[in-house]
Backbone bond lengths (Angstrom), bond angles and torsions (degrees), N, CA, C in turn:
res aa  C-N    CA-C-N  psi(-1)  N-CA   C-N-CA  omega(-1)  CA-C   N-CA-C  phi
1 X - - - 1.450 - - 1.520 110.52 -
2 X 1.328 117.92 -31.79 1.457 119.33 -177.26 1.528 111.48 -68.68
3 X 1.334 119.51 -33.11 1.457 121.00 177.32 1.521 110.44 -63.74
4 X 1.319 116.87 -44.49 1.470 119.87 178.69 1.518 110.94 -62.12
5 X 1.321 117.14 -42.42 1.467 120.44 177.46 1.527 110.66 -62.03
6 X 1.314 115.79 -42.48 1.460 120.87 179.29 1.526 110.50 -61.61
7 X 1.333 116.51 -40.98 1.460 121.11 179.27 1.527 111.07 -65.78
8 X 1.321 116.66 -38.96 1.463 119.88 179.86 1.526 111.63 -67.92
9 X 1.328 116.81 -36.00 1.463 120.58 179.61 1.527 110.51 -71.61
10 X 1.345 116.43 -43.37 1.464 121.41 -177.73 1.529 108.83 -103.53
11 X 1.315 115.55 67.26 1.455 121.06 -172.57 1.522 114.09 -88.03
12 X 1.314 118.24 2.72 1.462 119.81 -179.02 1.526 112.83 -96.24
13 X 1.308 118.02 -2.99 1.464 121.35 -179.22 1.526 110.09 -108.60
14 X 1.321 115.27 159.27 1.455 120.20 176.42 1.530 109.50 -82.27
15 X 1.323 115.67 144.10 1.459 121.95 -179.13 1.519 109.39 -116.43
16 X 1.329 115.29 141.58 1.453 121.04 179.23 1.514 108.94 -130.99
17 X 1.329 114.82 155.24 1.463 120.13 174.84 1.511 108.01 -130.06
18 X 1.312 116.11 150.91 1.457 121.82 -179.36 1.515 109.73 -97.57
19 X 1.310 116.75 129.37 1.459 122.98 177.01 1.520 107.45 -99.73
20 X 1.364 118.39 105.03 1.460 119.95 -176.39 1.529 113.28 -68.55
21 X 1.323 117.65 -25.94 1.462 120.15 179.05 1.530 110.11 -70.91
22 X 1.327 115.21 -50.23 1.461 120.41 -179.85 1.516 113.07 -84.10
23 X 1.332 116.90 -7.98 1.460 123.46 -178.17 1.522 111.75 50.99
24 X 1.318 114.18 51.96 1.457 119.21 -179.07 1.524 109.96 -147.27
25 X 1.325 114.51 160.18 1.459 121.68 176.01 1.518 108.36 -94.88
26 X 1.319 116.82 138.04 1.457 121.83 178.27 1.516 108.44 -127.22
27 X 1.332 114.69 143.55 1.459 118.56 178.65 1.516 108.84 -67.88
28 X 1.325 115.95 132.92 1.458 120.55 -176.03 1.513 111.62 -78.73
29 X 1.309 117.27 -35.94 1.454 119.80 178.68 1.509 112.97 122.36
30 X 1.301 114.69 -171.50 1.460 122.12 -175.12 1.519 110.88 -91.29
31 X 1.311 115.24 -173.39 1.467 121.08 178.20 1.521 110.23 -63.34
32 X 1.333 116.84 -35.04 1.464 118.68 178.81 1.530 110.08 -62.94
33 X 1.334 116.25 -34.28 1.462 119.86 175.44 1.522 109.75 -66.07
34 X 1.322 116.51 -40.75 1.468 120.21 178.05 1.513 110.69 -63.53
35 X 1.323 117.14 -40.60 1.460 120.98 177.95 1.521 110.52 -63.82
36 X 1.323 116.21 -43.68 1.462 120.61 178.04 1.533 110.44 -62.89
37 X 1.326 116.45 -40.54 1.469 121.22 177.84 1.523 110.41 -63.57
38 X 1.324 116.30 -41.67 1.464 120.77 179.49 1.526 110.97 -64.02
39 X 1.333 116.94 -42.07 1.463 120.78 178.27 1.521 110.91 -64.36
40 X 1.327 116.99 -41.24 1.465 120.78 178.54 1.524 110.64 -63.91
41 X 1.326 115.95 -42.53 1.464 119.99 179.05 1.531 110.64 -61.49
42 X 1.324 116.66 -43.32 1.465 121.16 178.69 1.531 109.74 -61.29
43 X 1.332 116.95 -43.68 1.464 121.16 177.83 1.521 110.91 -59.24
44 X 1.332 117.26 -45.03 1.463 120.51 -178.33 1.527 112.35 -68.45
45 X 1.322 116.95 -34.17 1.469 119.97 176.09 1.525 109.87 -65.32
46 X 1.323 116.79 -42.97 1.467 120.13 178.39 1.524 111.12 -65.41
47 X 1.308 117.05 -37.66 1.465 121.51 176.97 1.526 110.43 -62.56
48 X 1.325 116.62 -40.80 1.467 120.95 177.98 1.523 110.90 -66.10
49 X 1.332 117.45 -36.89 1.463 120.79 178.58 1.526 111.35 -65.30
50 X 1.332 116.53 -36.36 1.466 121.33 -176.92 1.526 113.24 -81.48
51 X 1.312 118.36 -15.28 1.460 121.24 -175.90 1.527 110.99 -68.93
52 X 1.322 116.22 139.95 1.462 119.79 176.75 1.525 111.62 -98.34
53 X 1.326 117.23 -21.77 1.470 122.01 177.44 1.521 108.10 -124.22
54 X 1.338 115.53 122.39 1.461 122.43 -176.78 1.523 108.80 -114.57
55 X 1.320 116.08 129.85 1.452 121.28 175.28 1.509 110.12 -98.09
56 X 1.319 116.46 126.28 1.466 121.26 177.53 1.523 106.77 -100.27
57 X 1.319 116.85 115.70 1.457 121.85 -177.33 1.524 108.99 -98.79
58 X 1.333 115.73 124.71 1.455 121.57 179.96 1.522 107.70 -121.23
59 X 1.321 116.52 122.87 1.459 121.06 175.24 1.518 109.22 -78.92
60 X 1.324 116.84 142.90 1.466 119.40 -179.00 1.517 111.75 -71.93
61 X 1.313 117.33 -14.52 1.462 120.96 176.72 1.521 109.95 -98.78
62 X 1.317 115.73 40.07 1.460 121.43 -175.06 1.519 111.81 -73.92
63 X 1.312 114.29 170.07 1.452 121.13 179.33 1.529 109.80 -82.59
64 X 1.303 115.42 165.95 1.462 120.76 178.61 1.528 109.16 -64.61
65 X 1.321 115.84 144.14 1.453 121.02 177.96 1.514 114.53 84.18
66 X 1.331 116.89 12.45 1.464 118.79 -177.63 1.519 111.58 -69.31
67 X 1.324 117.72 -24.96 1.475 119.68 179.25 1.523 111.25 -64.95
68 X 1.333 116.73 -38.39 1.468 120.05 177.50 1.529 110.54 -65.67
69 X 1.327 116.43 -42.02 1.465 120.44 178.59 1.527 110.44 -65.28
70 X 1.330 116.63 -39.15 1.459 121.44 178.86 1.525 110.78 -64.20
71 X 1.309 116.62 -42.92 1.469 121.28 178.99 1.532 110.71 -62.86
72 X 1.327 116.59 -43.07 1.467 120.75 179.27 1.524 110.69 -65.22
73 X 1.324 117.37 -41.82 1.457 121.45 179.91 1.520 111.16 -65.13
74 X 1.321 117.02 -41.86 1.473 120.39 176.49 1.519 111.00 -60.53
75 X 1.334 116.16 -39.68 1.464 120.32 178.76 1.520 112.38 -64.40
76 X 1.320 116.91 -42.78 1.469 121.31 178.86 1.523 110.49 -62.08
77 X 1.332 115.89 -43.76 1.466 120.48 -179.03 1.526 110.42 -66.05
78 X 1.325 117.38 -41.96 1.466 121.14 -179.99 1.531 110.97 -65.31
79 X 1.326 117.65 -40.73 1.469 120.90 179.14 1.524 111.58 -65.94
80 X 1.331 116.37 -26.13 1.466 120.13 177.41 1.522 111.44 -81.39
81 X 1.338 117.11 -0.47 1.455 121.20 178.18 1.524 113.71 77.34
82 X 1.316 115.87 25.43 1.460 120.39 -179.19 1.524 110.26 -110.88
83 X 1.309 115.52 156.77 1.455 121.94 178.23 1.528 108.08 -94.51
84 X 1.337 116.89 141.93 1.463 119.29 -179.85 1.525 110.83 -129.73
85 X 1.324 113.90 146.63 1.459 122.63 172.68 1.514 107.28 -122.10
86 X 1.333 116.71 142.16 1.454 121.18 178.23 1.521 109.13 -106.88
87 X 1.316 116.23 130.85 1.457 122.80 179.59 1.525 108.25 -118.82
88 X 1.323 115.91 122.11 1.460 120.96 177.24 1.518 107.17 -107.45
89 X 1.332 116.11 119.39 1.464 121.21 -174.70 1.518 110.16 -135.32
90 X 1.320 114.98 148.76 1.457 120.12 174.76 1.517 109.98 -75.98
91 X 1.306 115.81 -59.99 1.463 121.17 177.98 1.522 107.64 -116.74
92 X 1.311 116.17 121.30 1.463 121.72 -176.37 1.525 108.33 -90.76
93 X 1.339 115.72 122.78 1.467 120.79 178.63 1.525 109.17 -131.38
94 X 1.327 117.78 155.31 1.465 120.50 176.63 1.527 112.22 -59.41
95 X 1.323 116.71 -32.45 1.458 120.13 -179.94 1.526 111.38 -64.48
96 X 1.323 116.61 -41.05 1.465 120.00 178.22 1.529 111.07 -65.37
97 X 1.323 116.69 -42.70 1.464 120.58 -179.16 1.524 111.31 -68.20
98 X 1.330 117.11 -29.17 1.469 120.90 179.97 1.519 112.15 -68.20
99 X 1.328 117.94 -14.31 1.461 121.33 177.65 1.529 112.83 -72.95
100 X 1.309 117.04 -4.16 1.463 121.69 -178.38 1.533 109.28 -125.26
101 X 1.323 117.55 73.15 1.473 120.46 -175.01 1.523 114.10 -68.07
102 X 1.335 118.00 -19.32 1.462 119.68 -179.82 1.527 112.49 -73.64
103 X 1.337 116.71 -18.93 1.465 121.05 178.33 1.530 108.33 -79.45
104 X 1.325 115.88 123.62 1.463 120.57 -174.70 1.523 113.67 -86.54
105 X 1.330 116.88 -27.65 1.464 120.33 179.76 1.531 108.57 -150.93
106 X 1.317 115.66 143.13 1.467 121.47 177.02 1.518 109.10 -112.22
107 X 1.334 116.29 139.65 1.465 121.87 175.23 1.508 108.84 -127.17
């Protein structure tokens, strides 16, 4: 959320984002793009709040200390009264995630 706010405040400069897959810089867009991004983010946050089953996706090439973060995330989800499943994957693709239609949101 802070990046979108920053973009809205500094709306006279051009914004770029780095695509690690394509290894290239792409123009991010104008303030209207930032507004659209902010609205989409708000929608996705609300969708996550409404979900009753949350999938926690963990890449096998994770950083050190991911177990502590995973434990904390599971605790937050449990305190919110939601059910969580943990998925450990080497390469995360939409096709793999689509195999679990009962999961309403992935984090």
